N, C-alpha and C positions, 0 to 999 in steps of 0.2 A: 385756495386753489381747488377747483372742481375736480372730482374724480375723472380720470380718463384724459385730462389735459396735461400738457407738458409746459414747464417753465420756459420763458424765452431764453434762447441761447446767448451766452455772453458774447457781446459784439454785434448782435443782430440789430441793435438800435444805434450803431455807430454812425456818427455824423460826418466822418471823414469822406472826402471824395476818393474816387478810384485812384487818381494820381497820387494823393497823399498816402493811401494804403500801400501802393507800390513802393513809394519812397521809404516808408517805414519798414516794409519787408526787406528792402535792399540794405537798410541800415542794420537790421537784426541779423541778416546773413553775414554781413561784414563783422559784426560784433561776435557772433558765434564762432566764426573762423579765427578771429583773434584770440578768443578764449581757448580754442583747441591748440593753436600755436603756442600759447602760453603754457598749456599743459605739457606740450612736447619739451619746451625749455626747462620746465620744472622736473620732468622725468630725467633729462640728461644731467641736470644738477644733482638730483637724487642719486643717479647711478655713479657719478663721480665720487660721491661720498660713501658709497657702499660697495666699492670694488674689493674683491677678496682674491688674492693670488697666493697667499701663504697662510698657514695655520695661525700665525701671530696676528693676522688681519681679521680673523674670524670675529664676527660680532658677538657670538655666544659660544662658550664651551662649557657644557654641563654633562656630568656623569661620563666623561670621556668621549662624548659625541661632539664633533666639531661642526660648526655652522660653515661648511665649505661653500665656495663660490659655485654657482650653477650657470651653465651656458644657455642663454636665451636668444642669442644672435649668432651670426656666422663666425668663421675662422678669423681670429685677430680681434674680435670684439671682447670687451672685458667680461669677466665673471662677476656676478653680483651675489651678495649675501642671500642665501635661500630664505632664511627666516625673516629678514627685513623686507624682502620682496613680497612676502605674504602680507605684511602690514601695509605696504604701499598700494598693493592691489585692492585690499579691503577699503582703504581710504578713497580710492578711485571709484568704489562702488561697483566693481566688475566681478564676474565669476572668477574663481581661481585659474581655470584653464584659459578663458578668454582674456583675462587681465595679463596673464603671463605672456600670451602671444602678442598682445597690444604693446606692452613695454618692450618686448623683444624686437618688434618692428621699429620702434623709435631708436633703440640702441643700434640696430642694424644700419639705419640711415645715418645716425650721428657719427659712428665710428668707421663704417665701411663704405658708405655712400655719401661722402661729404658734400658733393655737388647737389645731390637730391635734398639733403638736409638744409643746405643754404637756400635752395629754392622754396622750401616750405616756410622757413623763418622769414624770408623776404617777401612772401606772398605771391610768388610766381607759380607755385604748384600746390594743388589741393592736398591736404594731409591724407585723405583717404586714398588718393592715387599713389602717394608715396608709400603707404602701407602695402598696397598691392605689389608695387615694385619690390619692396623688402621681402615679401613672401616668396617671390621668385628668385631672389639673389641669396637668400640665407644659406642654401646648400652649396653655393659656389665657393671655390677657393678664393684667396685674397686677390690674386691677379685677375681672375675672371670677374669678380665683383667690381674691381676698379675699372675694368674695361667697359662694363655696362654703365657705370657712373659717368665715365668720360663721354661715351656715345650719347647718352641722354642729355648731358649738359650741353653738347654741341648742337643737337637737333631740336631740343625742346621736347614738348609732349609728343607721344606716339600712341597709336592704338594698341589694344591688348594683343592682337595677333602679331603685330610687328615686334612688340616687347618680348613675347615668347620666342620669336625667331632670333631676336638679339641674344637672349639668354642661351638658346641652343648653340648659337655661333660661339659664344664665350666659352661654353663647355668644350666644344670641339677644338678651339684655339688653345686654351690654356690647361685643359685637363683631358687629353686624348684617351688616357687609360679609362677614366670614368665613362667617357662617351662610348667606348667599345663595350664596357661592362653593361651599360644600360641597353645597348643594342642587343647583346646576347641574353639579357635578363627579361626582355620584353615578353617572351612567352610565359614567364613565371608570374606575370601580373594577371593572368586569367583568373576570374573569380565569379562567384554569384553572391550578391548581397541582398539582404532584406531590410527594409526600413522599419520605422515604428508603426505599430498597429493603430489605426485611427478609431474614432468613436463608433464607426459602423462595422468594425471587425475586418477591415480590409488592410492590406499592406502592399506597398510598392516594392518592386524588386528591380535590381540592375545587374547586368552581367557583362563580363568581357570574355568572349569565347574564341576558340579557334574558328576560323572562317568556315571550314568544312563542317565542324560540329554544329555551328549556328545554323547552317543551311539545313542539315538533317533534322535538327530540333524544330525548326520552323515548319518543315514539311510534315513532321509527326503531329504537331499541334493542329495544323490545318486538317489533316486526315482524320484525326480523332474528333475534331469539331464537326466535320461533315457527318461522321457516323452518329454522333450524338443527335444531330438534327434529324437523321433518318429514323432514329429510335424514339423520336417524339419530344426531344428537348426543344422548347420553344424560345429559349433565350437567343439573343443576338449572336452572330458569328464570333465577335470578339469575346463575348462572355463565355461562349462554349470553348474557345481556345484557352481562356484562362482556367476554366474548370478542368480542362484536359491535363494541365500541369499536375493537379492533385491526383488524377487517374494514374498518370505515369509514376508518380511518387509512391502511391499505395500498391501499385503493381510490383514495384521494386521491393517493397517490404515483404511481399509474399513469395519472392523467388526462392527456389529450392537450393539455397547456398548455405549449407550447414557446416559449421566449424566446431571442433571440439575445444573445450576450455583447456588451456595449457596445463593448469594445475590439477583440476579434478577429472578431466576427460569427459565431462558432461556436455551433451549436445542438446540445445534447446531450440525448438522450432517455434517461431513467432508468427502469429496470424497478422494479416494486414490490418491497417487501421491507424488512426491518428495517435501519435505518441506525444501528448501534450499534458502538462500539469498546469492547472489554472487555479489561482487563489482569487475567489470572487467574493466581494463584500456586498451584501444586500440587507435591507431592513424588513421588518415584519410587514410594513405597509406595502412594500414592493411585492411581496408574495401574495398579498390579499388583493386580487384583481377587482373585488367588489367595493373596496374602500375608495370613496371619491377623492381622497387625498393621497392615493397611491403614488409612489415615486418610481417612475419607470427606468431610473438610472442606477446602475451598479458600477463598482470599480474593480478593474482587473489589474492585479499587482504586476504580473509579468509584462504586460503591455504598457503599464504606467499610464493608463487612460481610462476615462469613463466609457462604459458600454451599455447598450440597452438590454433589457431583459429578453427582448425578442431575439437579439443576437446570441445570447447565452443559450436560449432554448434551441436555436438552430445548431449551435456547436454540439450540444449534448445529444441531439437526435441523429447525429451523423452515424452511418452504419459502423458497427464494430468499435464503438466508443465505450471505454470503461470509465465509470464515474465512481470516485471515491469521496465519501463525505467524512470530513474530520470534525471533531468537536470545535465549537466556537472558542476563540481565544479571548480570555478576559484581560483586557488591557490594564485593568486596575490591579491585577495580581502583582504583589510585591513581596512574595514569600522568598527569602534568600536561601542560598545553598551554602554549605560550609566548605567551599573550595574556591580556588582562583579560576578554574576552568568553568566556562559558561555553558550550561545545558542548552540543547536545541529549543526546549520549551521557553526559556527566558530569552534566547536570541530572537525567536519569532515574535515575542511580545514587543521587544524593543524595535525591531524592524517595522512592525505594523504601526507602532506609535509614531515613529520619527521619519520613516520613509527614505530619507537621504542623509548624507554626511551633515553634521550639525555645525560645521565651520561656516562663517559668514559667506553667503552667496554660493556655497558649493552645492552642486546638484548630483553628486555621485550617489547612486542607489545604495540604500543601507545594506542590502544583501551582499554588496561587494565591499563593504567597509569592515574595519576592525571595530570591536566593541571596547570602548575605553572605560575603565573604572574612574568615575569623576573624582572621588576620594580614593587614592591608591589603595589596593588591597593590603599591601604591607604596612599601611598606616591606619588600618582599621576599617577601611571602606568595604561594605558588604558586596557580595555578588548577587545583586537583585536588580530588577528593572529600574528601580528608583535611583540606582547609583551607576547606571550604564548609559552610554551615549555612543551612537555610531560615528566613527571618524575614518575618512579614507586614510590610507597609509601616510600620505604626505602631511596631512593636518594632524594626524595622531602623533607623528614625530614632532611637529611644531609644539604641541601642547606638552609633550614629555620632555623635550630637550631644549626648549627655548623659553623666553619669558612670556609667551602667549599663555593665557589662563582663562578659565571660565567657571561660572557658577550655575547651578540649577535653580531657576527662579520658581518654576512650577514644573510638574511632569511634562516633558516635551518642550519646555521653554528654557533657553540658555542665554546667559549674559557673558559675552566674550570681551576680554580686555586685551588690547594689543600692547606690545612692548613700550610704546610711547603714550599709552593712556587713552587710546581711542576705544569707545565702547560700541558694541553691536549686540542688538537683541535678536536672537534667532528662534523662530517658533514655527508653528504649522502654516502661518501665512507668509513665511519667507524671512528676510533679513531687514532690519531697520537700524540705520546708523544713529547713535545717540551722541550728538555733538553739542557743545564743544568738548574736546577731550579733557579728561580729568588728570591733573598732574599726579604722578605716583608719590607716595610718602618717602621719607629718607630710607626706609627699609626696602623700597622697590615694590611696594604693594599698592 
C-alpha cells in the first residue's frame, strides 16, 4: 500500500442491491432487539435467584459483614445481593453505576410495571422506551406506579411530555403529601452547576435561579459587556458577557468582608485572583518549542482532560495568579513505610499511576477512592505503591468482605476474579473481559 492511501472500507465492494441491504438491516435490527429482550429475561431470572430479604439469605457473610440486599428499583421491588450484583454488572460489560441503573430499570418493569414488561417481552414496546418509563416511575409509591402501568397499557405508546404529565398526575392522585412537599421545595432546587473542562480550557455552566435574580444577573452581564467594548475589548458581545462572569467573581473575592477566625482571632485579607490548583503533566519535548517533534498536549488532572500548552500559558499569565512548582513525582518509587497509614507522597504516586478505581469498568477518580493494600497489611503486605491500588468505597468493600479478589500482574495492571470465576484484566487502557470463566478449585480459589 502506498503512503498516503487508505485501505478500502469493509463493505465498500459489496455486491448486494439496495433492497437487499435494507432487508439485511431490518433483520439485524430485529435480531438485536431479540438479544436485548433475552438479556432482560436473563436479568429477571438472575434477580429471582439473588433476592435477599433476611441475613440468612445473604450470599456472603465474612468477618461479620453481611452481604445485604440493596434496593435498585422502586417500592415493592425485591432487594438483590450487593456483591452478586457487582458480578452480574461486570459480566454485562457495563460500568458499576450505569450497570446498576440498567438492572434496576429492568427490575422496576418486571416487578412494578408488569404491563410494560409484558409489552417489551412480546415485542410491542422498545426496551429503551421502557427504561425511560422506569426512570420516571422508580420514585413513585406502589399505587402510583400501578396507575401509570395501567394507563400506558390502555393507551399504548405516548410522547415524553404526556408521560411526564401522567407521572405528575399519579403523584397528585396517590401521594398528595409528596406533591405538596415538592411544590414547597421547588425553591430549594436553585443551583449553579459547572460541567467538565474541555480540551480548550472551557466549561459549560447551567443554573436554576430565582426569576428576579436571573433578570438582575442578565442585566449586569450585558452592562459589563458593553463597558468592556468601550474600553477596547474587541471580542464578540457574547464572549464579553462570558468574561464578565469572571470579573464579577474576582470582584467578590476582593470585597472588604473580613471575619476573625473563631479559634485564633486571626483576620486574613485575601487579594483577588484565581484560586485554582492544577496538576499538569508535560514532557521535555513539550517545553522545547524548537524541537520538531514537540508534543503540544499536556494533561490536567483536576479536569481529567488533555489541554494544550497554549491554554496553560494563558491560565498562568492571568493577573494575580500564584504559581507553585512542586518536584516531579517518580512513579517508579516503591520505597515502603513502616506503618499502615499511607503518607501523602505515596498516595500521590498511586493516584498518578492509576487515575481511577481499579475495579472492572469503574471510572471513579482515584483521588476520591480508598487505597487498598493488595496483600493485607496484617498479613505482611507493605505500605508502598507496589502494594496499593485505588478502590472506591463500594468496590473496596467487595474485595474485603466478599469473594471478589484480584492480583497485581504488573504495576498498574490488575487481574480481577469474580465470585463465579469470571476474569477481568484492568489496566491503563481500561477493562478487558477474559472469557470463558475459569471454574474455582475446591478451596474456592
